C-alpha positions as CSV (number, residue, x, y, z in Angstrom):
1,M,10.1,21.3,-25.2
2,T,9.7,17.6,-24.4
3,K,8.1,17.1,-21.0
4,L,9.4,14.6,-18.4
5,Y,8.9,11.0,-19.6
6,E,6.6,12.3,-22.4
7,Y,6.9,9.0,-24.4
8,E,7.5,6.5,-21.5
9,L,4.3,7.7,-19.7
10,G,2.2,6.4,-22.6
11,K,3.7,2.9,-22.3
12,A,3.2,2.9,-18.6
13,A,-0.5,4.0,-18.9
14,K,-1.1,1.3,-21.5
15,R,0.2,-1.3,-19.1
16,L,-1.9,0.1,-16.4
17,V,-5.2,-0.1,-18.2
18,K,-4.5,-3.3,-20.2
19,D,-2.1,-5.5,-18.2
20,C,-3.2,-4.5,-14.6
21,L,-6.9,-3.6,-15.0
22,N,-7.7,-5.7,-18.1
23,L,-10.0,-2.8,-19.0
24,Q,-12.6,-3.8,-21.7
25,E,-14.4,-2.0,-24.4
26,D,-17.5,-0.2,-23.1
27,E,-16.6,-0.6,-19.4
28,T,-17.2,2.4,-17.3
29,F,-13.9,3.6,-15.8
30,L,-13.5,6.2,-13.1
31,I,-10.3,8.0,-12.2
32,T,-10.4,10.1,-9.0
33,A,-7.9,12.8,-8.3
34,D,-7.5,15.7,-5.9
35,T,-5.9,19.1,-6.3
36,E,-2.5,17.6,-5.2
37,S,-2.6,14.9,-7.9
38,N,-0.5,14.7,-11.0
39,E,-2.5,15.9,-14.0
40,R,-0.3,14.3,-16.6
41,V,-0.7,10.8,-15.0
42,V,-4.4,11.3,-14.9
43,N,-4.7,12.4,-18.5
44,A,-2.4,9.7,-19.8
45,T,-4.5,7.0,-18.1
46,A,-7.8,8.4,-19.3
47,R,-6.3,8.7,-22.9
48,K,-5.3,5.0,-23.0
49,A,-8.6,3.9,-21.5
50,F,-10.5,5.8,-24.2
51,E,-8.2,4.4,-26.9
52,I,-9.2,0.8,-26.1
53,G,-12.9,1.7,-26.2
54,A,-13.6,2.1,-22.5
55,K,-15.7,5.0,-21.1
56,P,-13.4,7.0,-18.8
57,M,-14.5,9.6,-16.4
58,V,-12.3,11.8,-14.3
59,L,-13.5,13.2,-11.0
60,W,-11.3,16.0,-9.4
61,I,-12.0,17.1,-5.8
62,P,-10.5,19.5,-3.4
63,S,-7.7,17.9,-1.4
64,P,-9.1,16.6,1.9
65,L,-7.3,17.6,5.1
66,G,-6.9,13.9,6.1
67,V,-7.1,10.4,4.7
68,G,-9.5,7.5,5.1
69,K,-12.5,8.4,7.3
70,D,-10.6,11.5,8.3
71,A,-11.4,12.8,4.8
72,D,-15.1,12.3,5.2
73,P,-16.0,15.8,6.4
74,M,-14.7,17.2,3.0
75,L,-16.4,14.6,0.8
76,S,-19.9,14.6,-0.8
77,I,-20.4,11.1,0.7
78,D,-23.8,10.1,-0.8
79,A,-23.0,11.5,-4.3
80,L,-19.6,9.9,-4.4
81,T,-21.0,6.6,-3.2
82,A,-23.7,6.6,-5.8
83,L,-21.1,7.1,-8.6
84,L,-18.8,4.4,-7.3
85,N,-21.7,2.0,-7.3
86,E,-22.3,2.5,-11.0
87,I,-18.8,1.8,-12.4
88,D,-16.8,-1.2,-13.4
89,A,-13.3,-0.1,-12.5
90,W,-11.7,2.7,-10.3
91,V,-8.2,4.0,-10.2
92,E,-7.5,6.3,-7.3
93,F,-4.7,8.9,-7.9
94,N,-5.8,11.1,-5.0
95,N,-2.8,12.3,-2.9
96,Q,-5.1,12.5,0.2
97,W,-6.5,9.1,-0.3
98,L,-10.1,8.0,-0.2
99,L,-9.1,4.4,0.6
100,Y,-10.9,3.4,3.8
101,S,-13.2,6.4,3.7
102,T,-17.0,6.0,4.0
103,P,-17.7,6.1,0.3
104,F,-14.9,3.6,-0.3
105,E,-16.3,1.2,2.3
106,R,-19.8,1.5,1.0
107,A,-18.8,1.0,-2.6
108,M,-16.6,-2.1,-1.8
109,E,-19.6,-3.6,0.1
110,E,-22.4,-2.7,-2.4
111,N,-20.8,-2.8,-5.8
112,E,-19.8,-6.5,-6.1
113,N,-18.3,-6.0,-9.6
114,L,-16.0,-3.1,-8.7
115,R,-12.3,-3.4,-9.4
116,Y,-10.4,-0.8,-7.3
117,L,-6.7,0.0,-7.9
118,C,-5.0,2.2,-5.3
119,L,-2.3,4.3,-7.0
120,V,-2.4,7.3,-4.6
121,G,0.0,10.2,-5.2
122,L,1.4,8.6,-8.4
123,N,3.6,10.9,-10.5
124,E,5.3,10.5,-13.9
125,E,8.6,9.2,-12.6
126,M,6.9,6.7,-10.2
127,M,4.5,5.5,-12.9
128,V,7.4,4.8,-15.3
129,R,9.7,3.2,-12.8
130,T,7.1,1.0,-10.9
131,I,4.7,0.1,-13.7
132,G,6.2,0.8,-17.2
133,R,9.6,-0.8,-16.5
134,V,8.6,-3.7,-14.4
135,D,8.2,-7.3,-15.7
136,R,5.0,-7.9,-13.9
137,S,4.8,-11.6,-15.0
138,E,8.1,-12.6,-13.4
139,L,7.4,-10.4,-10.4
140,E,4.1,-12.1,-9.8
141,D,5.7,-15.6,-9.9
142,F,8.2,-14.5,-7.3
143,M,5.7,-12.8,-5.1
144,K,3.2,-15.8,-5.1
145,T,6.0,-18.0,-3.9
146,V,6.9,-15.6,-1.1
147,A,3.3,-15.3,-0.1
148,D,2.9,-19.1,0.1
149,L,6.1,-19.4,2.2
150,T,4.9,-16.7,4.5
151,K,1.4,-18.1,4.9
152,N,2.7,-21.5,5.8
153,A,5.0,-20.1,8.6
154,E,3.8,-20.3,12.2
155,E,6.2,-17.8,13.8
156,I,8.0,-14.9,12.2
157,R,10.8,-12.6,13.4
158,V,11.8,-9.3,11.8
159,T,14.9,-7.3,12.5
160,T,16.6,-4.2,10.9
161,P,19.9,-2.4,11.3
162,A,18.0,0.5,12.8
163,G,16.8,-1.5,15.8
164,T,13.5,-3.2,14.8
165,D,13.2,-6.6,16.5
166,L,9.7,-8.1,16.5
167,R,8.4,-11.6,17.0
168,F,4.9,-12.7,16.2
169,K,2.7,-15.6,15.2
170,N,0.6,-15.9,12.1
171,H,-3.2,-16.1,12.4
172,P,-4.6,-19.1,10.5
173,D,-7.8,-17.4,9.5
174,Y,-6.3,-14.1,8.2
175,P,-5.5,-13.8,4.5
176,V,-2.1,-13.0,3.0
177,D,-2.7,-10.5,0.2
178,C,-0.2,-10.6,-2.7
179,D,-0.4,-7.4,-4.7
180,A,1.4,-8.2,-7.9
181,G,-0.4,-5.7,-10.0
182,D,-3.2,-7.9,-11.2
183,A,-6.5,-5.9,-10.8
184,S,-8.5,-7.8,-13.3
185,E,-10.9,-9.3,-10.7
186,P,-13.4,-7.5,-8.5
187,G,-12.0,-6.3,-5.2
188,M,-9.3,-4.1,-3.7
189,H,-6.0,-4.0,-5.4
190,F,-2.7,-2.1,-5.1
191,L,0.5,-1.2,-7.0
192,A,2.6,-4.2,-7.8
193,G,5.2,-5.1,-5.2
194,Q,3.6,-5.6,-1.8
195,I,2.7,-8.7,0.2
196,A,0.6,-7.7,3.2
197,W,-1.1,-9.6,6.0
198,T,-2.3,-9.2,9.5
199,P,-0.7,-11.5,12.1
200,D,-2.1,-12.6,15.4
201,L,-2.1,-9.1,16.7
202,E,-1.8,-9.8,20.4
203,S,1.3,-12.0,19.7
204,I,3.4,-9.1,18.4
205,E,6.1,-8.2,20.9
206,G,9.4,-6.2,20.7
207,E,10.8,-3.1,19.2
208,L,9.6,-1.3,16.1
209,V,11.7,1.4,14.5
210,F,10.6,3.4,11.5
211,D,13.7,4.7,9.6
212,G,12.4,5.3,6.1
213,S,9.2,7.3,6.1
214,V,5.8,7.6,7.9
215,D,2.7,8.8,6.2
216,P,0.6,10.4,7.5
217,P,1.7,12.8,9.0
218,I,5.4,13.2,8.2
219,G,6.8,11.7,5.0
220,L,10.5,11.1,4.8
221,L,12.1,10.8,8.2
222,E,15.0,12.9,9.4
223,D,15.6,10.6,12.4
224,P,14.2,7.2,13.5
225,I,11.0,6.7,15.4
226,E,11.5,4.1,18.1
227,M,8.5,2.2,19.6
228,K,8.0,-0.5,22.2
229,I,5.3,-3.0,21.2
230,D,3.3,-5.0,23.7
231,K,0.6,-7.3,22.6
232,G,0.3,-5.5,19.2
233,E,0.0,-2.0,20.7
234,V,2.4,0.9,20.8
235,V,3.1,1.5,24.5
236,E,6.1,3.9,24.2
237,I,7.5,6.2,21.5
238,K,11.0,7.6,21.6
239,G,13.2,9.6,19.3
240,G,13.6,13.2,18.1
241,R,11.4,15.7,16.4
242,D,9.8,13.2,14.1
243,A,8.9,10.9,16.9
244,A,7.3,13.8,18.8
245,E,5.3,14.8,15.8
246,F,4.1,11.2,15.2
247,E,3.1,10.7,18.8
248,K,1.2,14.0,18.8
249,W,-0.7,13.0,15.6
250,L,-1.7,9.6,17.0
251,N,-2.9,11.2,20.3
252,S,-4.9,13.9,18.4
253,F,-7.6,11.3,17.6
254,D,-8.2,10.5,21.2
255,N,-8.7,6.9,20.2
256,P,-6.6,4.0,21.6
257,N,-7.1,2.0,18.4
258,M,-4.8,4.4,16.5
259,K,-1.9,2.9,18.5
260,K,-2.7,-0.7,17.5
261,L,-0.6,-2.4,14.8
262,A,-2.9,-3.4,11.9
263,H,-0.7,-5.2,9.4
264,I,2.8,-5.9,8.1
265,S,4.0,-6.1,4.5
266,Y,7.1,-6.8,2.4
267,G,8.3,-4.4,-0.2
268,F,9.2,-6.0,-3.6
269,N,8.9,-3.6,-6.5
270,P,12.2,-3.5,-8.4
271,G,11.7,0.1,-9.6
272,A,10.6,1.6,-6.2
273,K,12.9,3.9,-4.2
274,L,12.4,5.8,-1.0
275,S,10.7,9.0,-2.1
276,G,8.4,10.2,0.7
277,N,5.3,8.8,-1.2
278,I,4.1,6.0,0.9
279,L,2.6,4.1,-2.1
280,E,6.2,3.8,-3.4
281,D,8.0,3.7,-0.1
282,E,6.2,0.6,1.1
283,R,7.4,-1.2,-2.0
284,V,11.1,-0.5,-1.7
285,W,12.8,-3.8,-2.2
286,G,13.5,-5.6,1.0
287,C,11.7,-3.2,3.4
288,T,9.0,-4.2,5.8
289,E,6.1,-1.8,6.4
290,W,3.7,-1.7,9.4
291,G,0.3,-0.1,9.5
292,L,-1.3,1.4,12.5
293,G,-5.0,2.2,13.1
294,Y,-7.9,1.3,10.8
295,L,-8.1,-2.2,9.5
296,S,-10.8,-3.6,7.3
297,S,-12.8,-6.7,8.1
298,H,-11.3,-8.4,5.0
299,N,-7.8,-8.4,6.6
300,A,-8.9,-9.4,10.1
301,P,-12.4,-11.0,10.0
302,P,-15.0,-10.5,11.3
303,D,-14.5,-7.0,12.7
304,G,-11.1,-5.5,11.7
305,I,-10.0,-2.5,13.7
306,D,-12.4,0.5,14.0
307,A,-10.2,3.6,14.0
308,P,-10.7,7.1,12.5
309,S,-7.5,7.0,10.4
310,H,-4.5,4.9,9.4
311,T,-0.8,5.4,9.0
312,D,2.1,3.4,7.5
313,G,5.7,3.3,8.5
314,I,8.8,1.9,6.7
315,C,11.6,-0.3,8.1
316,L,14.5,-0.5,5.6
317,N,16.8,-3.4,4.9
318,S,14.8,-6.0,6.8
319,T,15.9,-9.4,7.9
320,V,13.1,-11.9,8.1
321,W,12.9,-15.4,9.5
322,L,10.0,-17.7,8.6
323,D,10.1,-20.1,11.5
324,D,13.8,-21.1,11.4
325,V,14.4,-20.3,7.7
326,K,15.8,-16.9,6.7
327,L,13.8,-15.3,3.9
328,L,15.6,-11.9,3.7
329,D,19.0,-10.7,5.0
330,R,19.2,-6.9,5.2
331,G,16.7,-6.6,2.4
332,S,18.3,-9.2,0.1
333,I,16.8,-12.6,-0.9
334,V,18.5,-15.5,0.8
335,H,15.8,-18.2,0.9
336,P,16.9,-21.3,-1.0
337,D,13.6,-21.5,-3.0
338,L,14.0,-17.9,-4.3
339,E,17.6,-17.7,-5.6
340,E,16.6,-18.0,-9.2
341,Y,14.8,-14.6,-9.0
342,K,17.7,-12.6,-7.6
343,K,19.4,-11.8,-10.9
344,N,16.4,-10.3,-12.7
345,L,14.4,-8.8,-9.9
346,E,16.8,-7.7,-7.1
347,K,18.4,-4.4,-8.1
């Protein structure tokens, strides 16, 4: 019996190793996965890497009970770091992600040639929809234009039908990362369809409402989580059961930095849909996503935010103003410089 996306998965895996990673013959390629990862995605990727002459290795580990540095207690930190320092490219399929863990941080600092691609929790359907069926070239042109428009704005306002209403200023020294699926150069890369940056954190004021998903610790939300933001920090959380669970999780770290906003991003992957997997959710077309907690020094030099973990929440159907010009209206492109992309990219 034919398995789900038996044929399409091969095409998506080929695009991943060739178009995204530009993997070369004889390069050492590491795939990491945990016991919650999708085995068919792992094997399809390893198979295509081997076909083009690369040297794939697959490392399976028990699923940690947390993500980022919260995963450290269940990791063989020194052994994993040593392996990461000896490879050319790394794709992470772990469901309980190693991103921002101690081995990740060490490898990104010590292995100057490492190409890291974060595809945490990817399954067959997501791989086909968000990689195999996406015209990455056109998407990249669109996203670079949006990134430039955003970087050049001084003040930004974001609203949503669920109640988000935030105003903030951009920080002139912080980068705007445009993740259009090109992981061919050394550094940290993500699934195509996200533009992320850290604003002037102390300038963020207003109401933040997650109405899509939050991960960790919840996934898809049953009811919105409403937060009051003062100088970039969560000072009040309201809502139902999901809000109570989220607040309890943040408080469990006994670290005030877990309530600090870390970054904002736009979602722009034409194939993404709200699924409960944060990798895909934060790329749903026209959403904005906010991260709380840990922040690397790359995103906010020189120190970032020192926190024990990180979480991301989704605000659907966002309206965004760049200074006085509207970029999005309830998730749809309205900026005059972007109209040509609507037909092919906006679904």
